[in-house]
C-alpha positions in Angstrom: -7.8 57.6 89.1 -8.6 56.5 92.5 -5.9 55.9 95.1 -5.1 52.3 96.4 -6.4 53.0 99.6 -9.8 53.2 98.2 -12.2 50.3 100.1 -14.2 48.1 97.5 -17.7 47.1 98.2 -17.8 44.7 101.1 -19.9 41.5 100.6 -22.1 42.5 104.0 -22.5 46.4 102.1 -24.2 44.7 98.9 -26.5 42.3 101.1 -27.8 44.8 103.2 -28.2 47.5 100.6 -31.4 46.4 99.7 -32.8 45.6 103.1 -31.1 48.7 105.3 -30.0 46.3 107.9 -27.1 48.7 107.9 -27.4 52.3 109.1 -26.0 55.1 106.9 -23.7 55.8 109.6 -22.2 52.4 109.7 -22.3 52.4 105.7 -20.3 55.7 105.3 -17.6 54.2 107.6 -17.2 50.9 105.4 -16.7 53.4 102.1 -14.4 55.9 103.8 -11.0 54.9 104.3 -9.6 54.1 107.6 -7.1 57.4 107.5 -9.9 59.9 106.3 -12.0 58.8 109.5 -11.9 60.3 112.7 -10.0 58.9 115.3 -12.7 57.8 118.5 -13.5 60.1 120.3 -12.4 63.0 118.4 -14.8 65.6 117.2 -14.4 66.5 113.6 -16.6 69.6 113.3 -14.8 71.1 115.8 -11.2 70.7 115.1 -12.6 71.8 111.2 -15.1 74.5 111.3 -15.8 78.0 113.2 -18.6 76.6 115.4 -20.6 80.2 115.9 -21.7 80.8 119.2 -23.0 84.7 118.9 -26.3 86.4 118.9 -28.1 86.9 115.9 -27.0 89.2 113.0 -28.3 91.7 111.4 -28.6 89.8 108.0 -30.9 87.0 110.1 -34.3 88.4 109.2 -37.5 87.5 108.6 -37.4 88.7 105.2 -34.3 86.6 104.2 -35.7 83.5 106.0 -39.0 83.9 104.3 -37.4 84.2 101.2 -35.4 81.2 101.6 -38.7 79.0 102.9 -40.2 79.9 99.9 -37.5 79.5 97.6 -37.8 83.0 96.5 -34.2 83.5 94.0 -35.6 86.6 92.9 -36.3 88.2 96.0 -32.8 87.3 97.6 -31.1 88.3 94.5 -32.9 91.9 95.1 -32.0 91.8 98.4 -28.2 91.3 97.7 -28.1 93.9 95.4 -29.5 95.9 97.6 -26.3 95.1 100.7 -28.4 92.6 102.7 -25.6 90.2 104.3 -26.4 86.7 103.9 -23.5 85.4 105.9 -25.9 85.7 108.9 -26.6 83.6 112.2 -29.4 83.5 114.8 -29.3 83.3 118.3 -28.4 79.3 118.3 -25.5 80.0 115.3 -28.1 78.6 112.9 -26.8 80.3 109.3 -28.9 80.9 106.4 -27.4 78.2 105.0 -28.1 75.8 107.4 -31.6 77.0 107.3 -31.2 76.7 103.2 -30.3 73.2 103.1 -32.8 72.2 105.6 -36.2 73.9 104.2 -35.5 75.4 100.5 -34.2 73.7 97.3 -30.9 73.2 95.8 -31.5 76.6 93.7 -31.8 78.6 96.9 -28.6 76.8 98.7 -26.4 77.4 94.9 -27.8 80.9 94.8 -26.5 81.7 98.1 -22.9 80.0 97.6 -22.2 81.3 94.0 -24.2 84.3 94.2 -24.2 85.5 98.1 -20.8 83.9 98.4 -21.8 82.8 102.0 -19.4 80.0 103.7 -20.4 76.4 103.8 -17.9 75.5 106.3 -19.8 76.5 109.2 -21.4 74.9 112.7 -24.4 75.9 114.5 -23.8 76.3 118.6 -24.6 72.8 118.4 -22.0 71.7 116.3 -24.2 70.6 113.3 -23.2 71.4 109.7 -25.1 71.7 106.9 -24.9 67.8 106.2 -26.4 67.6 109.5 -29.4 69.7 107.9 -29.9 67.7 104.8 -30.4 64.7 107.1 -32.5 66.4 109.2 -35.4 66.8 106.2 -38.2 64.5 106.6 -37.8 62.9 103.3 -34.5 62.2 101.9 -33.8 64.7 99.3 -31.0 63.4 97.3 -30.6 66.3 94.9 -29.6 68.5 97.9 -27.5 66.2 99.1 -25.7 65.8 96.0 -25.3 69.6 96.3 -24.3 69.5 99.2 -21.1 67.2 98.8 -20.4 68.9 95.8 -19.7 72.3 98.4 -17.9 70.6 101.4 -15.4 67.9 102.0 -16.8 64.2 102.1 -15.1 63.4 105.7 -17.8 65.6 107.2 -20.0 63.1 106.3 -18.5 61.4 109.7 -18.5 65.0 111.5 -20.3 64.6 115.3 -21.9 67.3 116.6 -21.7 68.5 120.2 -23.5 65.1 121.4 -21.4 63.1 119.1 -23.8 62.8 116.4 -22.9 62.4 112.6 -25.2 63.7 109.9 -27.3 60.5 108.9 -28.0 59.7 112.9 -30.7 62.3 112.0 -31.8 60.3 109.4 -35.4 58.3 110.0 -34.8 54.5 109.9 -37.4 54.0 107.1 -35.4 56.0 104.5 -32.0 54.2 105.4 -32.3 51.7 102.5 -32.8 54.4 100.0 -29.4 56.3 101.7 -27.9 53.6 101.8 -28.5 53.0 97.6 -27.5 56.7 97.5 -24.1 56.2 99.1 -23.4 53.0 97.1 -24.1 54.8 93.8 -21.6 57.5 94.9 -19.0 56.1 96.6 -16.8 56.4 93.7 -17.3 60.2 93.8 -17.0 60.9 97.6 -13.9 58.5 97.5 -12.4 60.6 94.7 -13.3 63.9 96.5 -11.6 62.6 99.6 -8.6 61.8 98.0 -8.3 64.8 95.9 -8.1 67.1 98.9 
């Protein structure tokens, strides 16, 4: 049951869903109740995530990167069985889970989370979460977004990086109508997850 704080669709939102005249960021601000939104000039990424500014770790190898980019879960599983650590980042603080969300399939992400047990509440040295990486893709990867939204708190949809850019600030403008339709279709799930946390 959704609490009374849930915001119903505003007429402006319905009118713009098809036209794309509203950005996904503004749309999210319309559907997320105010008490779950960061205050102005508040970077919730910095408050809720561990931002890695360290140098590369031993697990961020070309072998792991290649297997992730090629979605070779068999190779990743073999590496895991032989002790390869997957909670690893490069010199820019980008974890392998960041790479998977931007360059791989949901199956690879699910392997990293469910079998390799990597952390998902991470941000790179620029303060970008794995949601930033999903939105950064060259196409609207709705399946990946659905996978990641099951893993992270929805409030991270409004998490700003070090420059204040939220995940959907990286979405291409020509994809806005697709993302807005997606957010509209998943509004209830997003709100219920927020209230349940």
